[in-house]
Backbone as a chain_set.jsonl record, in Angstrom:
{"seq": "MARVSVFCSSSKEVSPWFLNEAQEFGAELARYGHTLVYGGTNQGMMGALAQGALASGGKVIGIIPEVDFLMRNVQEGGCEMVKVKNLSQRKELMIEKADFFVALPGGVGTLDEIFEVLARKQMGECNDKQFWFYNPFNYWNPLLESLEIMGEQTMITVPMGDLIKITDRREEIFTAVQKSLLEREGFELVF", "coords": {"N": [[28.75, 216.663, 67.374], [31.356, 216.584, 64.813], [32.214, 213.994, 62.473], [35.321, 213.3, 61.336], [37.059, 212.303, 58.633], [40.203, 211.262, 58.156], [42.94, 211.195, 56.032], [46.12, 209.795, 55.602], [49.663, 208.992, 55.854], [50.854, 205.649, 56.587], [53.434, 204.86, 56.884], [56.284, 203.782, 58.543], [58.618, 205.059, 58.217], [58.619, 207.859, 58.02], [59.414, 211.289, 58.57], [60.055, 212.573, 61.915], [58.903, 215.066, 62.228], [56.548, 215.048, 60.72], [55.199, 213.005, 62.05], [54.834, 214.181, 64.545], [53.167, 216.34, 63.737], [50.919, 214.894, 62.986], [50.21, 213.651, 65.314], [49.591, 215.859, 66.966], [47.511, 216.999, 65.465], [45.481, 214.995, 65.757], [45.158, 215.117, 68.55], [44.175, 217.763, 68.815], [41.824, 217.604, 67.295], [40.368, 215.917, 68.959], [40.151, 217.521, 71.259], [38.365, 219.326, 70.379], [36.119, 217.937, 70.369], [35.411, 216.239, 68.297], [34.97, 213.297, 66.229], [37.415, 211.018, 65.236], [37.885, 209.446, 62.125], [39.612, 206.978, 60.611], [42.309, 205.068, 59.046], [42.991, 202.856, 60.711], [45.393, 201.69, 61.614], [48.344, 201.292, 63.817], [50.618, 202.431, 62.948], [53.114, 204.64, 61.715], [52.089, 207.94, 60.574], [49.351, 207.447, 60.777], [49.142, 205.979, 63.065], [50.159, 207.782, 64.972], [48.371, 209.849, 64.83], [45.922, 208.73, 65.68], [46.769, 208.01, 68.292], [47.281, 210.499, 69.333], [44.693, 211.579, 69.394], [43.366, 209.729, 71.022], [44.807, 209.983, 73.534], [43.924, 212.507, 74.237], [41.413, 212.074, 74.944], [39.568, 211.492, 72.962], [37.127, 210.217, 70.577], [37.628, 207.553, 68.456], [37.337, 205.924, 65.344], [38.456, 203.278, 63.667], [39.06, 201.997, 60.495], [39.736, 199.061, 59.173], [41.245, 197.061, 56.763], [41.027, 193.556, 56.169], [43.697, 192.451, 55.809], [46.758, 190.723, 56.021], [49.288, 192.056, 56.879], [48.334, 194.519, 57.729], [46.495, 193.801, 59.683], [48.17, 192.964, 61.636], [48.967, 195.247, 62.74], [47.052, 196.721, 64.154], [45.492, 199.475, 65.777], [45.308, 199.545, 69.169], [43.483, 199.854, 72.266], [40.948, 201.648, 73.048], [39.94, 202.248, 70.591], [37.169, 202.122, 68.309], [36.854, 199.51, 66.274], [36.472, 198.807, 62.901], [36.164, 196.114, 60.745], [36.927, 195.456, 57.365], [36.809, 194.006, 54.034], [38.704, 194.852, 52.045], [40.845, 197.37, 50.74], [39.323, 199.048, 49.088], [36.748, 198.825, 50.201], [37.311, 199.988, 52.656], [37.875, 202.609, 51.959], [35.401, 203.361, 50.935], [33.777, 203.158, 53.244], [34.964, 204.998, 54.941], [34.432, 207.393, 53.507], [31.708, 207.402, 53.462], [31.105, 207.573, 56.304], [32.102, 210.052, 57.006], [31.793, 213.473, 57.888], [33.435, 215.586, 57.287], [36.434, 215.845, 55.42], [40.016, 215.367, 55.622], [43.182, 215.712, 54.377], [46.163, 214.693, 55.394], [49.76, 214.778, 55.149], [50.839, 212.116, 53.004], [51.221, 209.005, 51.123], [50.998, 206.807, 48.324], [48.627, 205.324, 48.937], [47.167, 207.317, 50.296], [46.947, 209.247, 48.243], [45.153, 207.697, 46.641], [42.857, 207.775, 48.147], [42.297, 210.557, 48.403], [41.923, 211.166, 45.574], [39.67, 209.685, 45.047], [37.751, 210.962, 46.654], [37.831, 213.527, 45.485], [37.019, 212.983, 42.82], [34.401, 212.079, 43.275], [33.298, 214.444, 44.371], [33.5, 216.069, 42.166], [31.7, 214.867, 40.579], [29.367, 215.591, 41.838], [28.74, 214.381, 44.233], [29.107, 214.166, 47.69], [29.213, 216.948, 48.096], [28.366, 218.421, 50.235], [30.271, 218.103, 52.043], [33.198, 219.372, 53.323], [36.539, 219.329, 52.047], [39.704, 219.328, 53.217], [43.043, 220.16, 52.603], [45.592, 219.627, 54.657], [48.497, 221.229, 54.974], [51.335, 221.099, 56.05], [54.74, 222.233, 56.199], [54.655, 222.648, 53.484], [54.118, 220.371, 52.08], [52.062, 219.38, 50.293], [52.271, 221.073, 48.065], [53.369, 220.536, 45.355], [51.409, 218.682, 44.276], [49.009, 220.276, 44.557], [49.722, 222.359, 42.79], [49.653, 220.932, 40.403], [46.915, 220.319, 40.337], [45.879, 222.814, 40.048], [46.812, 223.473, 37.524], [45.485, 221.554, 36.037], [42.872, 222.57, 36.368], [43.145, 225.085, 35.115], [43.444, 224.322, 32.509], [41.002, 223.296, 31.958], [40.603, 220.632, 32.444], [39.69, 219.887, 34.843], [36.576, 220.817, 35.703], [35.11, 221.906, 37.668], [35.12, 224.571, 39.966], [38.174, 225.056, 41.759], [38.052, 225.94, 44.377], [35.578, 224.994, 45.166], [36.044, 222.331, 45.384], [38.228, 221.816, 47.149], [39.878, 222.93, 50.154], [42.657, 224.691, 51.517], [45.265, 224.697, 53.822], [47.925, 225.586, 56.113], [47.634, 225.64, 58.748], [46.351, 224.249, 61.536], [44.265, 225.129, 63.161], [42.669, 226.614, 61.51], [41.295, 224.751, 60.003], [39.746, 223.511, 62.008], [38.271, 225.681, 62.914], [36.719, 226.144, 60.634], [35.236, 223.734, 60.475], [33.793, 223.962, 62.895], [32.28, 226.258, 62.323], [30.788, 225.351, 60.022], [29.303, 223.317, 61.225], [27.697, 224.851, 62.99], [26.282, 226.376, 61.175], [24.835, 224.38, 59.836], [23.034, 223.822, 61.822], [21.506, 226.0, 61.836], [22.454, 228.361, 62.818], [23.907, 231.573, 62.573], [27.044, 232.866, 62.085], [28.672, 235.675, 63.326], [31.288, 237.825, 62.919]], "CA": [[30.013, 217.045, 66.813], [31.593, 216.002, 63.477], [33.114, 212.838, 62.189], [36.363, 213.809, 60.419], [37.842, 211.281, 57.986], [41.636, 211.819, 57.887], [43.774, 210.381, 55.212], [47.522, 210.044, 55.869], [50.646, 207.84, 55.641], [51.079, 204.667, 57.6], [54.8, 204.486, 56.814], [57.082, 203.924, 59.735], [59.871, 205.734, 57.898], [58.44, 209.243, 57.798], [60.125, 212.221, 59.477], [59.411, 212.835, 63.131], [58.157, 216.269, 62.084], [55.263, 214.672, 60.256], [54.562, 212.164, 63.104], [54.389, 215.17, 65.521], [51.987, 217.093, 63.238], [49.717, 214.004, 62.991], [49.73, 213.489, 66.741], [48.995, 217.119, 67.364], [46.213, 217.095, 64.818], [44.597, 214.071, 66.47], [44.81, 215.697, 69.871], [43.244, 218.95, 68.685], [40.523, 217.08, 66.871], [39.685, 215.364, 70.154], [39.809, 218.624, 72.111], [37.135, 220.029, 69.822], [35.013, 217.001, 70.528], [35.098, 215.545, 66.996], [35.294, 211.872, 66.164], [38.356, 210.73, 64.165], [37.704, 208.269, 61.302], [40.922, 206.832, 59.943], [42.603, 203.802, 58.45], [42.962, 201.744, 61.686], [46.622, 201.084, 62.041], [49.074, 201.949, 64.794], [51.893, 202.747, 62.351], [53.388, 205.928, 61.037], [51.268, 209.057, 60.9], [48.001, 207.017, 61.178], [49.252, 205.608, 64.562], [50.373, 209.045, 65.772], [47.052, 210.616, 64.727], [44.978, 207.994, 66.628], [47.265, 208.101, 69.674], [46.973, 211.911, 69.802], [43.232, 211.685, 69.704], [42.995, 208.898, 72.226], [45.391, 210.634, 74.668], [43.203, 213.676, 74.545], [40.048, 211.63, 75.355], [38.768, 211.565, 71.731], [36.532, 209.058, 70.061], [38.367, 207.092, 67.269], [36.914, 204.843, 64.602], [39.451, 202.793, 62.773], [38.484, 201.04, 59.509], [40.853, 198.295, 58.813], [41.006, 195.875, 55.809], [41.515, 192.244, 56.62], [44.936, 192.192, 55.085], [47.64, 190.245, 57.041], [50.234, 192.977, 57.401], [47.603, 195.537, 58.403], [45.848, 193.246, 60.846], [49.206, 192.768, 62.72], [49.299, 196.611, 63.27], [45.794, 197.421, 64.52], [45.514, 200.337, 66.927], [44.637, 199.032, 70.371], [43.215, 200.783, 73.4], [39.982, 202.643, 72.982], [39.389, 202.569, 69.245], [36.134, 201.287, 67.781], [37.556, 199.028, 65.04], [35.582, 198.187, 61.899], [36.936, 195.331, 59.808], [36.385, 195.341, 56.023], [37.524, 192.982, 53.189], [39.749, 195.326, 51.242], [41.138, 198.844, 50.7], [38.226, 199.753, 48.419], [35.722, 198.928, 51.151], [37.78, 200.883, 53.673], [37.703, 203.912, 51.446], [33.96, 203.579, 50.824], [33.15, 203.42, 54.554], [35.533, 206.28, 55.384], [33.72, 208.387, 52.825], [30.303, 207.328, 53.988], [30.99, 207.987, 57.742], [32.65, 211.393, 57.161], [31.176, 214.85, 57.699], [34.504, 216.403, 56.686], [37.656, 215.167, 54.943], [41.241, 216.041, 55.789], [44.345, 215.009, 53.868], [47.435, 215.064, 55.946], [50.736, 214.175, 54.188], [50.767, 210.699, 52.77], [51.761, 208.427, 49.912], [50.093, 206.324, 47.319], [47.31, 205.105, 49.555], [46.543, 208.638, 50.604], [46.502, 209.772, 46.96], [44.067, 207.039, 46.226], [41.767, 208.256, 48.856], [42.129, 211.876, 47.928], [41.356, 211.256, 44.244], [38.325, 209.148, 45.062], [36.846, 211.997, 47.094], [37.757, 214.601, 44.536], [36.183, 212.49, 41.711], [32.999, 212.095, 43.72], [32.87, 215.843, 44.527], [33.372, 216.55, 40.83], [30.442, 214.313, 40.031], [28.231, 216.081, 42.533], [28.549, 213.654, 45.454], [29.904, 214.62, 48.867], [29.465, 218.346, 48.022], [28.108, 219.049, 51.509], [31.365, 217.742, 52.948], [34.409, 220.052, 52.954], [37.76, 218.623, 51.981], [40.791, 220.178, 53.483], [44.461, 219.664, 52.589], [46.524, 220.182, 55.638], [49.757, 221.33, 54.131], [52.488, 221.55, 56.815], [55.949, 222.163, 55.461], [54.346, 222.756, 52.012], [54.094, 219.039, 51.525], [51.18, 219.14, 49.102], [52.369, 222.101, 47.001], [53.437, 219.945, 43.955], [50.038, 218.195, 43.912], [48.105, 221.374, 44.436], [50.053, 223.057, 41.608], [49.141, 220.115, 39.317], [45.5, 220.419, 40.239], [45.574, 224.145, 39.519], [47.035, 223.439, 36.046], [44.331, 220.829, 35.448], [41.75, 223.475, 36.327], [43.415, 226.155, 34.102], [43.273, 223.696, 31.166], [39.641, 222.796, 31.992], [40.526, 219.158, 32.661], [38.806, 219.864, 36.013], [35.693, 221.905, 35.367], [34.515, 222.403, 38.962], [36.109, 225.553, 40.58], [38.985, 224.384, 42.791], [37.573, 226.321, 45.711], [34.393, 224.193, 45.493], [36.432, 220.981, 45.704], [39.188, 221.68, 48.3], [40.4, 224.035, 50.952], [44.068, 224.449, 51.716], [45.801, 225.477, 54.936], [49.062, 225.009, 56.856], [47.267, 225.976, 60.125], [45.325, 223.292, 62.043], [43.153, 225.857, 63.799], [41.83, 227.071, 60.363], [40.367, 223.61, 59.694], [38.755, 223.284, 63.171], [37.35, 226.828, 62.894], [35.774, 225.946, 59.539], [34.428, 222.657, 60.946], [32.805, 224.462, 63.859], [31.387, 227.262, 61.574], [29.938, 224.581, 59.243], [28.355, 222.687, 62.138], [26.722, 225.837, 63.485], [25.417, 226.732, 60.027], [23.885, 223.331, 59.684], [22.062, 223.911, 62.939], [20.709, 227.184, 61.593], [23.059, 229.538, 63.452], [24.735, 232.438, 61.791], [28.174, 233.425, 62.816], [29.02, 237.099, 63.085], [32.641, 238.179, 63.468]], "C": [[30.226, 216.253, 65.494], [32.421, 214.776, 63.528], [34.068, 213.306, 61.047], [37.189, 212.55, 59.957], [39.217, 211.844, 57.589], [42.425, 210.724, 57.155], [45.259, 210.725, 55.353], [48.33, 208.768, 55.781], [50.617, 206.921, 56.877], [52.519, 204.204, 57.656], [55.525, 204.764, 58.107], [58.413, 204.727, 59.506], [59.761, 207.231, 57.803], [59.21, 210.074, 58.898], [59.35, 212.399, 60.788], [58.606, 214.135, 63.148], [56.704, 215.947, 61.695], [54.488, 213.848, 61.341], [54.067, 213.147, 64.209], [53.229, 215.937, 65.03], [50.751, 216.172, 63.313], [49.247, 213.824, 64.422], [49.054, 214.737, 67.292], [47.565, 217.377, 66.72], [45.166, 216.2, 65.465], [44.181, 214.612, 67.871], [43.94, 216.939, 69.761], [41.9, 218.574, 68.214], [39.724, 216.629, 68.105], [39.296, 216.503, 71.07], [38.555, 219.42, 71.726], [35.884, 219.166, 69.944], [34.589, 216.178, 69.29], [35.575, 214.1, 67.062], [36.317, 211.712, 64.924], [37.968, 209.405, 63.439], [38.919, 208.161, 60.509], [41.142, 205.36, 59.536], [42.924, 202.607, 59.386], [44.246, 201.262, 62.209], [47.32, 201.901, 63.167], [50.444, 202.419, 64.242], [51.912, 204.08, 61.721], [52.498, 207.05, 61.505], [49.836, 208.602, 61.337], [48.085, 206.665, 62.691], [49.438, 206.852, 65.4], [49.11, 209.843, 65.904], [46.131, 210.047, 65.791], [45.47, 208.141, 68.052], [47.101, 209.446, 70.21], [45.554, 212.096, 70.216], [42.846, 210.943, 71.015], [43.549, 209.533, 73.562], [44.647, 211.856, 75.161], [41.669, 213.35, 74.794], [39.065, 211.587, 74.13], [38.131, 210.182, 71.328], [37.189, 208.79, 68.673], [37.683, 205.932, 66.658], [37.976, 204.457, 63.608], [38.772, 201.833, 61.799], [39.619, 200.363, 58.934], [40.525, 197.132, 57.848], [41.634, 194.633, 56.454], [42.63, 191.728, 55.742], [46.059, 191.912, 56.168], [48.472, 191.323, 57.698], [49.578, 194.119, 58.14], [46.964, 195.001, 59.713], [46.847, 193.025, 61.996], [49.503, 194.169, 63.363], [48.064, 197.398, 63.616], [46.045, 198.241, 65.793], [44.738, 199.728, 68.069], [44.245, 200.141, 71.314], [42.269, 201.911, 73.063], [39.423, 202.932, 71.616], [38.179, 201.623, 69.013], [36.757, 200.862, 66.442], [36.5, 198.352, 64.1], [36.412, 197.43, 60.919], [36.153, 195.271, 58.487], [37.2, 194.379, 55.142], [38.757, 193.539, 52.57], [39.91, 196.785, 51.386], [39.908, 199.628, 50.1], [37.028, 199.922, 49.447], [36.061, 199.895, 52.295], [37.493, 202.267, 53.266], [36.255, 204.332, 51.364], [33.379, 203.905, 52.208], [33.703, 204.707, 55.188], [34.789, 207.488, 54.832], [32.287, 208.53, 53.367], [30.137, 207.922, 55.426], [31.42, 209.42, 57.98], [31.61, 212.494, 57.081], [32.119, 215.769, 57.056], [35.691, 215.455, 56.341], [38.867, 216.02, 55.212], [42.329, 215.171, 55.249], [45.552, 215.541, 54.534], [48.501, 214.43, 54.968], [50.71, 212.624, 54.138], [51.34, 210.285, 51.453], [50.731, 207.963, 48.999], [48.644, 206.031, 47.795], [46.478, 206.334, 49.739], [46.03, 209.28, 49.306], [45.306, 209.118, 46.476], [42.775, 207.551, 46.85], [41.345, 209.676, 48.491], [41.422, 211.94, 46.59], [39.983, 210.64, 44.202], [37.324, 210.227, 45.606], [36.681, 213.141, 46.069], [36.853, 214.206, 43.314], [34.78, 212.583, 42.043], [32.453, 213.516, 43.845], [32.612, 216.38, 43.135], [32.009, 216.081, 40.153], [29.152, 214.781, 40.774], [27.867, 215.31, 43.907], [29.387, 214.31, 46.516], [30.026, 216.192, 48.911], [29.127, 219.1, 49.273], [29.236, 218.824, 52.491], [32.627, 218.435, 52.517], [35.565, 219.105, 52.985], [38.875, 219.529, 52.054], [42.081, 219.442, 53.256], [45.155, 220.369, 53.658], [47.877, 220.107, 55.136], [50.987, 221.852, 55.037], [53.787, 221.337, 55.98], [55.832, 222.178, 53.926], [54.322, 221.451, 51.371], [53.292, 218.823, 50.293], [51.3, 220.152, 47.959], [52.543, 221.529, 45.614], [52.114, 219.427, 43.476], [49.091, 219.31, 43.667], [48.444, 222.219, 43.154], [49.537, 222.264, 40.415], [47.639, 220.193, 39.176], [45.065, 221.791, 39.705], [45.763, 224.11, 37.986], [45.924, 222.638, 35.373], [43.064, 221.741, 35.313], [41.913, 224.525, 35.22], [43.153, 225.548, 32.717], [41.893, 223.001, 31.057], [39.558, 221.255, 31.967], [39.668, 218.93, 33.921], [37.914, 221.04, 35.799], [34.954, 222.531, 36.593], [35.463, 223.389, 39.498], [36.866, 224.862, 41.705], [38.497, 224.665, 44.186], [36.358, 225.531, 46.126], [34.861, 222.743, 45.857], [37.265, 220.863, 46.917], [39.411, 223.059, 48.927], [41.803, 223.683, 51.365], [44.51, 225.265, 52.851], [47.12, 224.744, 55.501], [48.84, 225.288, 58.382], [46.131, 225.054, 60.573], [44.063, 223.987, 62.485], [42.178, 226.334, 62.667], [40.826, 225.981, 59.999], [39.326, 223.46, 60.77], [37.785, 224.474, 63.232], [36.267, 226.626, 61.854], [34.799, 224.87, 59.849], [33.31, 223.227, 61.879], [31.811, 225.426, 63.182], [30.292, 226.458, 60.827], [28.864, 223.842, 60.09], [27.287, 223.676, 62.594], [25.797, 226.23, 62.32], [24.404, 225.697, 59.712], [22.737, 223.316, 60.663], [21.19, 225.116, 62.78], [21.203, 228.43, 62.271], [23.853, 230.257, 62.469], [25.809, 232.998, 62.541], [28.512, 234.852, 62.395], [30.406, 237.31, 63.767], [32.867, 239.695, 63.491]], "O": [[29.423, 215.4, 65.116], [33.202, 214.532, 64.448], [33.627, 213.653, 59.951], [37.87, 211.88, 60.734], [39.331, 212.775, 56.792], [42.546, 209.573, 57.575], [45.609, 211.898, 55.224], [47.81, 207.659, 55.656], [50.394, 207.348, 58.01], [52.831, 203.262, 58.384], [55.4, 205.839, 58.693], [59.176, 205.012, 60.429], [60.776, 207.865, 57.513], [59.568, 209.574, 59.965], [58.12, 212.38, 60.779], [57.721, 214.298, 63.988], [55.761, 216.498, 62.262], [53.278, 214.003, 61.501], [52.978, 212.948, 64.748], [52.323, 216.201, 65.821], [49.663, 216.627, 63.664], [48.05, 213.841, 64.709], [48.055, 214.651, 68.006], [46.631, 217.876, 67.348], [44.044, 216.651, 65.693], [43.019, 214.553, 68.273], [43.037, 217.123, 70.577], [40.905, 219.143, 68.662], [38.542, 216.943, 68.242], [38.199, 216.472, 71.628], [37.85, 220.037, 72.524], [34.766, 219.599, 69.666], [33.547, 215.524, 69.278], [36.458, 213.744, 67.842], [36.085, 212.189, 63.813], [37.753, 208.381, 64.088], [39.287, 209.093, 59.794], [40.246, 204.527, 59.679], [43.108, 201.485, 58.914], [44.259, 200.488, 63.166], [46.944, 203.042, 63.436], [51.328, 202.767, 65.024], [50.899, 204.601, 61.255], [52.17, 207.13, 62.689], [49.193, 209.269, 62.148], [47.201, 207.02, 63.471], [48.874, 206.926, 66.492], [48.818, 210.431, 66.946], [45.633, 210.754, 66.668], [44.663, 208.376, 68.951], [46.814, 209.61, 71.396], [45.251, 212.691, 71.251], [42.155, 211.438, 71.905], [42.838, 209.599, 74.564], [44.715, 212.209, 76.339], [40.814, 214.235, 74.838], [37.85, 211.646, 74.318], [38.615, 209.13, 71.745], [37.286, 209.691, 67.84], [37.432, 204.965, 67.378], [38.353, 205.276, 62.771], [38.005, 200.963, 62.211], [40.432, 200.987, 58.253], [39.629, 196.331, 58.112], [42.63, 194.7, 57.175], [42.509, 190.721, 55.045], [46.278, 192.716, 57.074], [48.401, 191.514, 58.912], [50.163, 194.657, 59.08], [46.919, 195.709, 60.719], [46.459, 192.914, 63.159], [50.19, 194.258, 64.381], [48.016, 198.609, 63.401], [46.697, 197.791, 66.735], [43.558, 199.422, 67.895], [44.672, 201.281, 71.133], [42.717, 203.03, 72.812], [38.528, 203.765, 71.475], [38.18, 200.478, 69.465], [37.128, 201.689, 65.608], [35.764, 197.452, 64.506], [37.297, 198.015, 60.294], [34.938, 195.074, 58.461], [38.279, 193.981, 55.583], [39.782, 192.857, 52.528], [39.144, 197.406, 52.122], [39.546, 200.706, 50.57], [36.411, 200.983, 49.537], [35.168, 200.547, 52.835], [36.953, 203.057, 54.04], [35.899, 205.47, 51.666], [32.575, 204.829, 52.333], [32.981, 205.417, 55.888], [34.537, 208.464, 55.539], [31.784, 209.614, 53.664], [29.186, 208.65, 55.712], [31.141, 209.97, 59.046], [30.668, 212.429, 56.29], [31.698, 216.672, 56.332], [35.862, 214.398, 56.95], [38.813, 217.241, 55.066], [42.414, 213.998, 55.611], [45.955, 216.682, 54.305], [48.147, 213.649, 54.085], [50.571, 211.959, 55.165], [51.891, 211.112, 50.726], [49.683, 208.594, 48.86], [47.647, 206.412, 47.183], [45.295, 206.399, 49.405], [44.905, 209.776, 49.23], [44.436, 209.797, 45.93], [41.758, 207.732, 46.182], [40.16, 209.947, 48.294], [40.438, 212.666, 46.445], [39.174, 211.049, 43.369], [36.217, 210.376, 45.088], [35.582, 213.64, 45.825], [36.039, 215.007, 42.855], [33.983, 213.089, 41.254], [31.307, 213.783, 43.483], [31.619, 217.076, 42.919], [31.361, 216.761, 39.358], [28.033, 214.426, 40.401], [26.864, 215.584, 44.566], [30.352, 214.991, 46.17], [30.844, 216.711, 49.67], [29.51, 220.26, 49.425], [29.182, 219.287, 53.63], [33.123, 218.139, 51.431], [35.615, 218.191, 53.808], [39.081, 220.386, 51.194], [42.234, 218.282, 53.637], [45.314, 221.589, 53.609], [48.391, 219.018, 54.882], [51.555, 222.91, 54.767], [53.896, 220.402, 55.186], [56.745, 221.792, 53.196], [54.498, 221.39, 50.154], [53.742, 218.174, 49.349], [50.531, 220.103, 46.999], [51.876, 222.027, 44.707], [51.724, 219.716, 42.345], [48.406, 219.309, 42.644], [47.528, 222.733, 42.512], [49.018, 222.87, 39.477], [47.114, 220.145, 38.064], [44.051, 221.922, 39.02], [44.948, 224.665, 37.249], [45.471, 222.986, 34.283], [42.326, 221.69, 34.329], [40.971, 224.822, 34.485], [42.668, 226.255, 31.834], [41.672, 222.206, 30.144], [38.566, 220.677, 31.524], [39.003, 217.901, 34.043], [38.399, 222.169, 35.714], [34.278, 223.554, 36.486], [36.65, 223.064, 39.498], [36.265, 224.159, 42.518], [38.508, 223.801, 45.063], [36.104, 225.395, 47.323], [34.146, 222.024, 46.556], [37.081, 219.922, 47.689], [39.181, 224.121, 48.349], [42.121, 222.508, 51.548], [44.186, 226.452, 52.898], [47.327, 223.539, 55.363], [49.772, 225.175, 59.178], [45.042, 225.109, 60.002], [42.949, 223.525, 62.235], [40.974, 226.43, 62.903], [39.659, 226.26, 59.724], [38.142, 223.299, 60.473], [36.613, 224.299, 63.563], [35.087, 226.878, 62.097], [33.618, 225.021, 59.537], [32.114, 223.01, 61.682], [30.616, 225.381, 63.472], [29.101, 226.753, 60.923], [27.695, 223.763, 59.712], [26.098, 223.357, 62.58], [24.596, 226.393, 62.538], [23.264, 226.007, 59.367], [21.632, 222.861, 60.367], [20.212, 225.263, 63.514], [20.503, 229.441, 62.319], [24.444, 229.64, 61.582], [25.566, 233.589, 63.593], [28.616, 235.151, 61.206], [30.629, 237.028, 64.945], [33.929, 240.155, 63.913]]}, "num_chains": 1, "name": "protein.A"}
C-alpha cells in the first residue's frame, strides 16, 4: 500500500468542520490500508487526522521536530514517531517517505510544505508522486487561483495539471491512489 504525506494545520483554533474533515480523511486513508505520514502532533487538524487513522486501525508515522512546544504535543498511542532537529528536516523526511502528497487546509507551515513540493516538482523531482489539494469548503480556491495566474503569465512553466490535482471529494483522491498503485504493478484499469 501507499505512504501518503498529508500537510495540514495544527492550530487548535480551527473550525470543527475542518477537524471533522481531517478525522474522516485519516479514517478513510486507514480503511484503504495506506500509511499516514504527517507532522506528529496531537493538535488541530494534525491530531484529528492521526486519531482518525489510528481509530480505524491505520499505520501512522509522525515526524516531529525537537522543538519544545511541539514535543509537548506529540501524538501518543500507536504512532511510529520519528524525531528530527527542525522543521526543514521534517519537511525533507515527509517528502522522502511519501508515495503521494495531500494538502488539507492549513496555514503558513502547510504553505511552506506545499511550496517545497511544488518547487521540487517543477525542477523535475517527485514527478512520480501525485500531489492532491483536498479542497473542502473551497478553502484552497484563492491559492489555486493565484497559481493559475502564475501559470497564465508563464511564471510557472510546468502545466498545472502535471504539478497538482484538485478535489473536494476524498474518494477521488483514494481512487487515484489505488489506480496509480495498480499501474505501478503493471495492471491496467478498465472502467
